[in-house]
C-alpha positions as CSV (number, residue, x, y, z in Angstrom):
1,M,158.6,131.4,168.0
2,I,160.6,128.4,167.2
3,Y,162.2,127.8,163.5
4,L,163.7,124.4,162.8
5,R,166.9,124.5,160.6
6,K,167.0,120.9,159.3
7,A,170.8,119.8,158.9
8,E,170.2,118.8,155.2
9,Q,168.8,122.1,154.6
10,R,172.1,123.8,155.2
11,G,174.5,125.0,152.5
12,H,177.0,122.2,151.6
13,A,180.5,122.4,149.9
14,N,182.8,119.3,149.3
15,H,186.2,120.3,148.3
16,G,187.6,116.7,148.5
17,W,189.8,117.1,151.5
18,L,187.1,119.3,153.0
19,D,183.4,118.5,153.8
20,S,181.5,121.4,155.2
21,W,178.0,122.1,156.0
22,H,177.1,126.1,156.3
23,T,174.4,127.2,158.6
24,F,174.5,130.9,157.2
25,S,175.8,132.2,154.0
26,F,179.3,131.4,153.7
27,A,181.9,131.4,150.7
28,D,180.1,130.2,147.7
29,Y,176.9,129.5,149.8
30,Y,174.5,132.4,149.7
31,D,170.9,132.6,151.0
32,P,169.7,136.0,151.9
33,D,167.4,134.3,154.4
34,F,170.3,133.0,156.2
35,M,172.9,135.8,156.8
36,G,173.3,135.0,160.5
37,F,171.2,135.2,163.5
38,S,171.6,138.2,165.9
39,A,175.4,138.2,166.7
40,L,175.9,134.9,165.2
41,R,177.5,135.1,161.7
42,V,179.0,131.6,160.9
43,I,178.3,128.0,162.1
44,N,180.4,125.7,160.0
45,E,180.5,122.0,160.7
46,D,183.7,120.8,159.1
47,V,185.2,117.3,158.3
48,I,188.9,117.7,157.2
49,D,190.9,115.0,155.8
50,A,194.2,113.5,157.5
51,G,197.1,116.0,156.9
52,K,195.0,118.6,155.4
53,G,193.7,121.9,156.5
54,F,193.4,125.7,156.0
55,G,196.6,127.6,155.2
56,T,197.6,130.9,156.7
57,H,194.8,133.4,156.3
58,P,193.8,136.7,157.7
59,H,190.7,137.6,160.0
60,K,189.7,140.8,161.6
61,D,186.9,142.0,163.9
62,M,185.5,138.8,164.6
63,E,185.4,136.4,167.6
64,I,186.1,132.7,166.3
65,L,185.3,129.7,168.3
66,T,186.3,126.2,167.3
67,Y,184.9,123.2,169.0
68,V,186.6,119.9,168.1
69,L,184.5,116.9,168.1
70,S,186.9,114.3,167.0
71,G,190.6,114.6,166.1
72,T,193.3,117.2,166.8
73,V,193.6,120.8,165.3
74,E,197.1,122.0,164.7
75,H,196.9,125.8,165.2
76,Q,199.5,128.5,164.6
77,D,198.8,132.4,164.4
78,S,200.7,135.7,164.0
79,M,200.3,136.1,167.8
80,G,202.8,133.6,168.3
81,N,200.7,130.6,169.3
82,Q,201.5,127.1,168.3
83,E,198.8,124.7,169.9
84,Q,197.0,121.7,169.4
85,I,193.4,121.5,170.2
86,P,192.2,117.9,170.8
87,A,188.7,116.7,170.6
88,G,186.6,118.0,173.5
89,E,188.2,121.2,173.6
90,F,187.2,124.9,172.8
91,Q,189.6,127.5,171.5
92,I,188.5,131.1,171.0
93,M,190.3,133.8,169.0
94,S,189.6,137.4,169.0
95,A,190.7,138.7,165.4
96,G,190.2,142.3,166.5
97,T,192.7,144.4,164.8
98,G,193.9,141.7,162.5
99,V,195.2,138.1,163.0
100,R,196.6,135.7,160.5
101,H,196.5,131.8,161.3
102,S,196.5,128.2,160.0
103,E,194.5,125.2,160.9
104,Y,195.3,121.7,160.0
105,N,194.4,118.3,160.9
106,A,197.2,117.0,163.2
107,S,196.7,113.4,162.3
108,N,198.1,111.6,159.0
109,S,195.4,109.0,159.4
110,E,192.1,110.2,161.0
111,P,189.7,112.8,160.0
112,L,189.1,116.0,161.9
113,H,185.5,117.1,162.7
114,L,184.9,120.3,164.2
115,Y,182.3,123.3,164.6
116,Q,183.8,126.7,163.7
117,I,181.7,129.6,164.8
118,W,182.2,133.3,164.3
119,I,180.5,135.8,166.6
120,I,180.3,139.4,165.7
121,P,182.1,141.3,168.8
122,E,180.4,144.3,170.4
123,K,182.9,146.8,169.0
124,N,185.6,146.7,166.5
125,G,189.4,147.4,167.1
126,I,189.7,145.1,170.0
127,T,193.3,143.6,170.8
128,P,193.9,140.0,169.3
129,R,193.9,137.3,172.0
130,Y,194.0,133.5,172.3
131,E,192.3,131.0,174.8
132,Q,191.6,127.3,174.8
133,R,190.1,125.0,177.4
134,R,189.1,121.5,178.2
135,F,185.9,121.8,180.4
136,A,185.1,119.1,183.0
137,D,182.9,116.2,181.7
138,I,179.6,117.1,183.4
139,E,175.9,116.4,183.0
140,G,173.4,119.2,182.5
141,R,174.3,122.9,181.7
142,Q,177.7,124.2,181.5
143,L,178.7,127.8,180.7
144,I,181.3,127.8,177.7
145,L,181.3,131.5,176.6
146,T,180.4,134.6,178.8
147,P,181.3,138.3,178.5
148,E,182.8,138.3,182.1
149,G,184.7,134.8,181.8
150,R,182.4,133.8,184.8
151,D,182.5,130.3,186.3
152,G,185.4,129.2,184.4
153,S,184.1,129.9,181.1
154,L,185.8,131.5,178.2
155,K,185.4,135.3,177.6
156,V,183.7,136.6,174.4
157,Y,183.4,140.2,173.6
158,Q,179.7,140.3,173.1
159,D,176.6,140.3,175.1
160,M,176.0,136.8,174.8
161,T,176.4,133.5,176.6
162,L,177.0,129.9,175.4
163,S,175.9,127.0,177.2
164,R,176.6,123.2,176.5
165,W,173.9,120.8,177.9
166,V,174.7,117.2,178.3
167,L,171.6,114.9,178.7
168,K,171.1,111.5,179.3
169,P,168.1,109.3,177.7
170,Q,164.7,110.5,178.9
171,E,166.2,113.4,181.0
172,Q,164.4,116.5,181.1
173,A,165.5,120.2,181.7
174,D,163.5,123.3,182.1
175,V,165.2,126.3,181.0
176,E,163.8,130.1,181.7
177,V,164.9,132.5,179.0
178,D,164.3,136.2,178.4
179,A,161.8,136.3,175.5
180,A,163.3,139.7,174.2
181,R,166.5,137.8,173.6
182,R,167.4,135.3,170.8
183,I,168.1,131.8,171.4
184,W,170.0,129.5,168.8
185,I,170.3,125.9,169.6
186,Q,172.6,123.6,167.7
187,V,172.2,119.8,168.2
188,V,175.9,118.5,168.4
189,K,174.8,115.0,169.0
190,G,171.7,112.7,169.8
191,K,167.8,113.2,169.5
192,V,166.1,115.7,171.6
193,N,162.7,117.2,171.9
194,I,162.4,120.9,172.7
195,N,159.1,122.6,173.4
196,G,157.6,119.8,171.4
197,Q,159.9,119.9,168.4
198,P,161.9,116.9,167.9
199,V,165.6,117.4,166.5
200,S,168.5,115.4,166.0
201,T,172.3,115.6,165.2
202,S,173.3,118.7,163.4
203,D,169.7,120.4,163.5
204,A,169.3,123.9,165.0
205,L,166.5,125.7,166.2
206,A,166.2,129.6,166.2
207,V,164.3,130.9,169.0
208,W,162.5,134.3,169.8
209,D,159.5,135.6,171.9
210,E,159.8,132.5,174.2
211,S,160.3,132.4,178.0
212,H,160.5,129.0,178.8
213,L,162.1,125.9,177.1
214,T,161.6,122.4,177.9
215,L,164.5,119.8,176.7
216,Q,163.6,116.2,176.6
217,A,166.4,114.0,175.6
218,D,165.2,110.9,173.6
219,S,168.8,109.8,173.6
220,E,172.1,110.8,174.7
221,A,172.3,114.3,173.6
222,E,174.4,117.3,173.6
223,I,173.4,120.7,172.4
224,L,174.8,124.1,172.3
225,M,172.7,126.9,173.4
226,F,173.5,130.5,172.4
227,D,171.9,133.2,174.3
228,L,172.0,136.3,172.1
229,P,171.1,140.0,172.1
230,P,167.9,141.1,170.2
231,V,168.3,142.0,166.6
Protein backbone atom coordinates (compact mmCIF):
# COMPACT_ATOMS: atom_id res chain seq x y z
CA MET A 1 0.00 0.00 0.00
CA ILE A 2 1.30 3.42 -0.96
CA TYR A 3 -0.42 6.60 0.18
CA LEU A 4 0.42 9.95 -1.41
CA ARG A 5 0.69 13.03 0.83
CA LYS A 6 0.85 15.99 -1.55
CA ALA A 7 2.87 19.01 -0.44
CA GLU A 8 -0.11 21.36 -0.64
CA GLN A 9 -2.22 19.06 1.56
CA ARG A 10 0.03 19.68 4.56
CA GLY A 11 -0.84 22.06 7.35
CA HIS A 12 0.43 25.59 6.71
CA ALA A 13 1.27 28.47 9.02
CA ASN A 14 2.76 31.79 7.96
CA HIS A 15 3.88 33.92 10.91
CA GLY A 16 5.56 36.58 8.80
CA TRP A 17 9.12 35.71 9.85
CA LEU A 18 8.36 31.96 9.62
CA ASP A 19 6.66 30.12 6.76
CA SER A 20 6.06 26.53 7.92
CA TRP A 21 4.48 23.45 6.36
CA HIS A 22 3.43 20.66 8.75
CA THR A 23 3.25 17.07 7.51
CA PHE A 24 1.68 15.99 10.81
CA SER A 25 -0.45 17.75 13.42
CA PHE A 26 1.63 20.49 15.04
CA ALA A 27 0.88 23.65 17.03
CA ASP A 28 -2.43 25.07 15.74
CA TYR A 29 -2.67 22.56 12.89
CA TYR A 30 -4.65 19.48 13.92
CA ASP A 31 -5.72 16.56 11.74
CA PRO A 32 -6.63 13.32 13.53
CA ASP A 33 -5.61 11.37 10.40
CA PHE A 34 -2.09 12.84 10.51
CA MET A 35 -0.83 12.61 14.08
CA GLY A 36 2.39 10.92 12.99
CA PHE A 37 3.55 7.78 11.21
CA SER A 38 5.09 4.95 13.24
CA ALA A 39 7.89 6.65 15.25
CA LEU A 40 7.72 9.85 13.17
CA ARG A 41 5.95 12.61 15.06
CA VAL A 42 6.90 15.83 13.21
CA ILE A 43 8.14 16.72 9.74
CA ASN A 44 8.12 20.50 9.38
CA GLU A 45 9.51 22.30 6.36
CA ASP A 46 10.43 25.81 7.50
CA VAL A 47 11.61 28.97 5.79
CA ILE A 48 12.90 31.50 8.35
CA ASP A 49 13.54 35.16 7.58
CA ALA A 50 17.00 36.69 7.91
CA GLY A 51 18.01 37.28 11.52
CA LYS A 52 14.89 35.58 12.90
CA GLY A 53 14.35 32.29 14.67
CA PHE A 54 13.09 30.31 17.62
CA GLY A 55 14.00 31.69 21.04
CA THR A 56 15.06 29.43 23.89
CA HIS A 57 12.45 26.74 24.50
CA PRO A 58 12.35 23.28 26.11
CA HIS A 59 12.11 19.75 24.72
CA LYS A 60 11.91 16.39 26.45
CA ASP A 61 11.93 12.73 25.37
CA MET A 62 12.27 13.33 21.64
CA GLU A 63 14.93 12.75 18.97
CA ILE A 64 15.12 16.01 16.99
CA LEU A 65 16.76 16.00 13.55
CA THR A 66 17.46 19.16 11.56
CA TYR A 67 18.45 19.07 7.88
CA VAL A 68 19.52 22.44 6.47
CA LEU A 69 18.67 22.89 2.79
CA SER A 70 19.90 26.47 2.38
CA GLY A 71 21.34 29.03 4.75
CA THR A 72 22.87 28.43 8.17
CA VAL A 73 21.33 27.65 11.57
CA GLU A 74 22.75 29.33 14.68
CA HIS A 75 22.20 26.80 17.50
CA GLN A 76 22.66 27.17 21.25
CA ASP A 77 21.51 24.78 23.98
CA SER A 78 21.59 24.06 27.70
CA MET A 79 24.26 21.35 27.17
CA GLY A 80 26.72 24.12 26.33
CA ASN A 81 26.70 23.67 22.55
CA GLN A 82 27.02 26.81 20.44
CA GLU A 83 27.20 25.70 16.82
CA GLN A 84 26.48 26.77 13.27
CA ILE A 85 24.81 24.24 10.96
CA PRO A 86 25.33 25.18 7.30
CA ALA A 87 23.40 23.97 4.27
CA GLY A 88 23.87 20.27 3.59
CA GLU A 89 24.49 19.29 7.21
CA PHE A 90 22.37 17.20 9.54
CA GLN A 91 22.08 17.78 13.28
CA ILE A 92 20.48 15.43 15.79
CA MET A 93 19.71 16.19 19.40
CA SER A 94 18.35 13.76 21.99
CA ALA A 95 16.15 15.84 24.27
CA GLY A 96 15.84 12.93 26.70
CA THR A 97 15.55 14.09 30.31
CA GLY A 98 15.26 17.68 29.16
CA VAL A 99 17.01 20.26 26.96
CA ARG A 100 16.52 23.96 26.28
CA HIS A 101 17.74 25.36 22.98
CA SER A 102 17.38 28.19 20.48
CA GLU A 103 17.65 28.16 16.68
CA TYR A 104 18.16 31.27 14.57
CA ASN A 105 18.92 32.18 11.00
CA ALA A 106 22.59 33.13 11.16
CA SER A 107 22.27 35.43 8.12
CA ASN A 108 21.11 39.03 8.25
CA SER A 109 20.24 39.04 4.55
CA GLU A 110 19.25 35.56 3.31
CA PRO A 111 16.39 33.22 4.31
CA LEU A 112 17.00 29.87 6.00
CA HIS A 113 15.31 26.74 4.62
CA LEU A 114 15.28 23.51 6.63
CA TYR A 115 13.47 20.37 7.62
CA GLN A 116 12.91 19.72 11.31
CA ILE A 117 11.98 16.13 12.09
CA TRP A 118 10.93 14.70 15.45
CA ILE A 119 11.29 10.99 16.15
CA ILE A 120 9.78 9.33 19.21
CA PRO A 121 12.63 7.53 21.04
CA GLU A 122 12.46 3.87 21.99
CA LYS A 123 12.51 4.84 25.67
CA ASN A 124 12.19 7.92 27.84
CA GLY A 125 14.82 9.42 30.11
CA ILE A 126 17.76 9.26 27.68
CA THR A 127 20.76 11.40 28.61
CA PRO A 128 20.64 14.49 26.35
CA ARG A 129 23.26 14.61 23.59
CA TYR A 130 24.13 16.54 20.44
CA GLU A 131 25.72 15.57 17.10
CA GLN A 132 26.01 17.18 13.68
CA ARG A 133 27.63 15.98 10.49
CA ARG A 134 28.25 16.83 6.87
CA PHE A 135 28.04 13.74 4.73
CA ALA A 136 30.13 13.32 1.60
CA ASP A 137 28.40 14.27 -1.65
CA ILE A 138 27.62 10.92 -3.24
CA GLU A 139 25.05 9.55 -5.64
CA GLY A 140 22.76 6.71 -4.69
CA ARG A 141 22.02 5.69 -1.12
CA GLN A 142 23.63 7.15 1.97
CA LEU A 143 22.83 6.21 5.58
CA ILE A 144 22.03 9.24 7.74
CA LEU A 145 20.52 7.72 10.93
CA THR A 146 20.90 4.21 12.39
CA PRO A 147 20.49 2.81 15.92
CA GLU A 148 24.18 1.83 15.99
CA GLY A 149 25.62 4.83 14.17
CA ARG A 150 26.96 2.39 11.59
CA ASP A 151 28.90 3.25 8.43
CA GLY A 152 29.47 6.82 9.59
CA SER A 153 25.80 7.60 10.21
CA LEU A 154 24.40 9.56 13.13
CA LYS A 155 22.99 7.55 16.02
CA VAL A 156 19.26 7.58 16.76
CA TYR A 157 17.58 6.02 19.79
CA GLN A 158 14.92 4.16 17.82
CA ASP A 159 14.59 0.98 15.73
CA MET A 160 14.80 2.83 12.43
CA THR A 161 17.10 3.97 9.67
CA LEU A 162 17.07 7.11 7.59
CA SER A 163 18.65 6.96 4.13
CA ARG A 164 19.20 9.83 1.74
CA TRP A 165 18.96 8.98 -1.94
CA VAL A 166 20.48 11.27 -4.58
CA LEU A 167 19.49 10.35 -8.14
CA LYS A 168 20.42 11.64 -11.57
CA PRO A 169 17.81 12.16 -14.31
CA GLN A 170 16.52 8.81 -15.63
CA GLU A 171 18.45 6.89 -12.98
CA GLN A 172 16.66 3.91 -11.44
CA ALA A 173 17.22 2.20 -8.09
CA ASP A 174 15.55 -0.93 -6.76
CA VAL A 175 15.11 -1.21 -3.00
CA GLU A 176 14.11 -4.31 -1.06
CA VAL A 177 12.18 -3.50 2.11
CA ASP A 178 10.60 -5.57 4.86
CA ALA A 179 6.84 -5.66 4.19
CA ALA A 180 6.22 -5.71 7.97
CA ARG A 181 7.95 -2.34 8.38
CA ARG A 182 6.65 1.15 7.70
CA ILE A 183 8.38 3.33 5.10
CA TRP A 184 8.03 7.10 4.81
CA ILE A 185 9.52 8.84 1.77
CA GLN A 186 9.95 12.61 1.81
CA VAL A 187 10.91 14.25 -1.48
CA VAL A 188 13.48 16.95 -0.79
CA LYS A 189 13.77 18.07 -4.41
CA GLY A 190 13.10 17.01 -7.97
CA LYS A 191 10.66 14.64 -9.64
CA VAL A 192 10.69 10.90 -9.06
CA ASN A 193 8.40 7.97 -9.77
CA ILE A 194 8.09 5.37 -7.00
CA ASN A 195 6.31 2.12 -7.89
CA GLY A 196 4.40 3.99 -10.55
CA GLN A 197 3.46 6.93 -8.31
CA PRO A 198 4.85 10.28 -9.52
CA VAL A 199 5.96 12.65 -6.76
CA SER A 200 7.82 15.95 -6.72
CA THR A 201 9.44 18.44 -4.36
CA SER A 202 7.95 18.35 -0.82
CA ASP A 203 5.52 15.50 -1.61
CA ALA A 204 5.65 12.38 0.56
CA LEU A 205 4.63 8.72 0.44
CA ALA A 206 3.54 6.47 3.30
CA VAL A 207 4.34 2.84 2.46
CA TRP A 208 3.33 -0.41 4.15
CA ASP A 209 2.82 -4.06 3.11
CA GLU A 210 5.33 -3.58 0.30
CA SER A 211 8.52 -5.60 -0.18
CA HIS A 212 10.03 -3.84 -3.20
CA LEU A 213 10.35 -0.20 -4.23
CA THR A 214 11.51 1.05 -7.61
CA LEU A 215 12.79 4.62 -7.67
CA GLN A 216 12.86 6.24 -11.12
CA ALA A 217 14.16 9.80 -11.28
CA ASP A 218 12.60 12.11 -13.85
CA SER A 219 15.04 14.90 -12.94
CA GLU A 220 17.86 15.44 -10.50
CA ALA A 221 16.23 14.28 -7.29
CA GLU A 222 16.83 13.81 -3.59
CA ILE A 223 14.62 11.87 -1.22
CA LEU A 224 14.71 10.92 2.45
CA MET A 225 13.61 7.34 3.14
CA PHE A 226 12.64 6.41 6.71
CA ASP A 227 12.52 2.67 7.51
CA LEU A 228 10.38 2.53 10.66
CA PRO A 229 9.04 -0.10 13.08
CA PRO A 230 5.52 -1.49 12.65
CA VAL A 231 2.77 0.44 14.36
